[in-house]
C-alpha positions in Angstrom: -15.9 31.8 17.5 -18.5 30.4 15.1 -16.4 31.1 12.0 -13.3 29.6 13.7 -15.3 26.4 14.3 -16.6 26.4 10.7 -13.3 26.8 9.4 -11.9 24.0 11.5 -14.7 21.8 10.3 -14.0 22.6 6.7 -10.3 21.6 7.3 -11.4 18.5 8.9 -13.6 17.6 6.0 -11.0 18.2 3.5 -8.5 16.2 5.2 -11.1 13.2 5.4 -11.6 13.5 1.7 -8.2 13.9 0.5 -5.8 12.7 3.3 -3.4 14.8 5.2 -1.8 17.3 2.5 1.8 16.5 4.0 1.4 12.8 3.2 3.2 11.4 0.1 3.6 8.0 -1.4 6.6 7.3 -3.7 7.0 4.4 -6.0 10.3 3.4 -7.6 10.2 0.6 -10.4 13.1 -1.0 -12.0 13.3 -3.6 -14.8 16.3 -3.9 -17.0 14.3 -5.9 -19.7 12.2 -2.7 -20.4 12.9 0.6 -21.9 12.8 3.1 -20.3 14.1 0.7 -17.5 13.4 2.6 -14.4 10.9 5.1 -13.1 9.8 7.2 -10.0 6.1 8.1 -9.4 5.4 10.5 -6.5 1.6 10.7 -5.5 0.1 13.2 -3.1 -3.5 12.8 -1.5 -5.3 14.9 -3.8 -4.2 12.8 -6.7 -1.5 15.0 -8.1 2.0 14.0 -8.5 5.1 13.7 -10.8 6.4 10.9 -13.1 10.1 10.5 -14.1 11.3 7.6 -16.2 14.6 7.0 -18.0 17.6 4.6 -18.3 18.4 1.3 -19.7 19.6 -0.1 -23.2 17.5 0.0 -26.0 16.7 -3.6 -27.3 18.2 -4.2 -30.6 14.9 -6.3 -31.8 12.8 -2.9 -31.8 15.6 -0.5 -32.7 13.0 1.1 -35.3 10.3 1.4 -33.0 9.5 4.9 -31.8 9.7 5.0 -27.8 10.4 7.7 -25.4 13.9 7.8 -23.8 12.8 9.8 -21.0 9.6 11.1 -19.5 9.3 13.8 -16.9 5.9 15.4 -16.1 3.3 16.2 -13.7 0.4 13.8 -13.5 -3.1 13.7 -11.9 -4.8 10.5 -10.8 -8.4 9.5 -10.2 -9.6 10.2 -6.5 -10.6 6.6 -6.3 -7.3 5.1 -7.1 -5.4 7.7 -5.0 -7.5 6.8 -2.0 -7.0 3.0 -2.5 -3.2 3.7 -2.6 -3.1 5.7 0.5 -5.3 3.4 2.4 -3.3 0.3 1.3 0.2 1.8 1.6 -0.4 2.0 5.5 -0.6 -1.8 5.8 2.0 -2.5 8.5 3.7 -5.2 6.3 4.4 -2.3 3.8 5.6 0.3 6.5 7.6 -2.5 8.2 9.4 -3.6 5.1 7.7 -7.2 4.8 6.7 -7.3 1.3 9.0 -9.8 -0.4 7.9 -13.4 -0.4 11.3 -14.9 -1.3 9.8 -17.3 -3.4 11.4 -18.4 -6.6 9.0 -16.8 -9.2 9.8 -15.1 -12.4 11.3 -11.6 -12.1 8.6 -9.1 -12.5 10.6 -6.0 -11.8 11.6 -4.6 -8.3 9.0 -2.3 -6.8 9.9 -0.1 -4.0 6.8 1.7 -2.2 7.4 4.2 0.4 5.1 6.3 2.4 5.7 9.5 4.5 3.1 11.4 6.5 2.3 12.9 10.0 1.2 9.5 11.0 4.6 7.8 10.3 6.7 6.5 7.5 8.2 3.3 6.2 8.2 1.3 2.9 9.4 -2.0 1.3 10.8 -3.4 -1.8 9.8 -6.6 -3.6 9.5 -8.5 -6.7 6.8 -10.5 -5.8 4.6 -10.6 -2.5 2.5 -13.5 -1.4 0.3 -11.1 0.2 -2.5 -10.6 -2.4 -3.3 -7.0 -1.4 0.3 -5.9 -1.7 0.9 -7.8 -4.9 -2.3 -6.2 -6.4 -1.2 -2.9 -5.4 2.2 -3.1 -6.9 0.9 -4.5 -10.2 -1.6 -1.6 -10.4 1.2 1.0 -9.7 3.3 -0.6 -12.4 0.2 -0.5 -14.9 0.0 3.2 -14.2 3.7 3.8 -14.9 3.1 1.8 -18.2 0.1 4.0 -18.8 2.3 7.3 -18.7 4.9 5.8 -20.6 2.5 4.7 -23.4 1.1 8.5 -23.3 4.5 9.8 -23.9 5.0 7.6 -26.7 1.7 8.7 -28.3 3.1 12.3 -28.2 6.2 11.1 -30.2 4.1 9.2 -32.7 1.8 12.2 -33.3 4.8 14.4 -34.1 7.0 12.0 -36.0 4.9 8.9 -37.1 1.2 9.6 -37.3 0.6 6.3 -39.0 2.0 4.3 -36.1 -0.6 5.7 -33.9 -3.2 3.2 -35.2 -1.4 0.1 -33.7 -0.3 2.0 -30.6 -4.0 3.0 -29.9 -5.3 -0.5 -30.5 -2.7 -1.7 -27.8 -3.8 0.9 -25.4 -7.5 0.0 -25.8 -6.8 -3.7 -25.3 -4.3 -3.2 -22.4 -6.6 -1.0 -20.6 -9.3 -3.7 -20.8 -7.2 -6.3 -19.1 -5.4 -4.3 -16.8 -2.0 -4.0 -18.1 -2.8 -0.3 -18.3 -4.5 1.6 -15.5 -5.5 5.2 -14.7 -6.0 6.2 -18.6 -7.1 9.6 -17.1 -3.5 10.3 -16.5 -2.9 10.6 -20.2 -6.2 12.5 -21.1 -4.4 15.4 -22.6 -2.9 13.6 -25.4 -6.1 11.5 -26.0 -8.0 14.7 -26.4 -5.5 15.9 -28.9 -6.0 12.8 -30.9 -9.6 12.8 -30.7 -9.7 16.3 -32.1 -7.0 15.9 -34.8 -8.4 15.7 -38.3 -5.1 14.7 -39.6 -4.8 11.3 -37.9 -6.9 8.2 -39.0 -10.4 8.1 -38.0 -9.8 4.9 -36.1 -7.2 6.5 -33.9 -9.8 9.3 -33.1 -12.5 6.8 -32.3 -10.3 4.7 -30.1 -9.2 8.0 -28.3 -13.0 8.7 -27.8 -13.5 5.4 -26.4 -10.6 5.8 -24.1 -11.8 9.2 -22.9 -15.4 8.0 -22.2 -13.9 5.1 -20.0 -12.1 7.8 -17.8 -15.4 9.3 -16.9 -16.9 6.3 -15.3 
């Protein structure tokens, strides 16, 4: 009996720390002006998930720029970010489909956030929300998607255009500082490869080191 109680307590502690393992958040993003133009991010309570991006027409003005046409990979996000997502997605306005402000604002991309778990399910779709918490959540999730696409681009550059890594890494450092990119920990693998690669520019290795250090904070 004592062992059973201890086991039950352990499960309860794990659920409190990571949420119910049966819960899932799915984010779908679409913006025809970007390339890839649409992506889907699935997140589980322990921070694990999957990212898939593809589609759209490559803009003619950057036809020579090396960018991924498709991204499909498993991801791991920080516990702090994941907990925030699972807390905020349970907002009744999100679950009840009341996110869109219907205000005449610039198009920022269509964001569809869905939640499913033992305690219920629901979701909403919006371009812009006048509710600050929902708008901030949407912007953060879009920034994570952008980070994952940039990580895939680094892999392409390392293989096909190592000199292009210099400007790409400069952008990532700047964008991670102002919030355009978030959850740099999700691209830790390629950053570690760059930090350890003696064949890339020293500036690239240093920037990779700076970004990796920021993921430990």
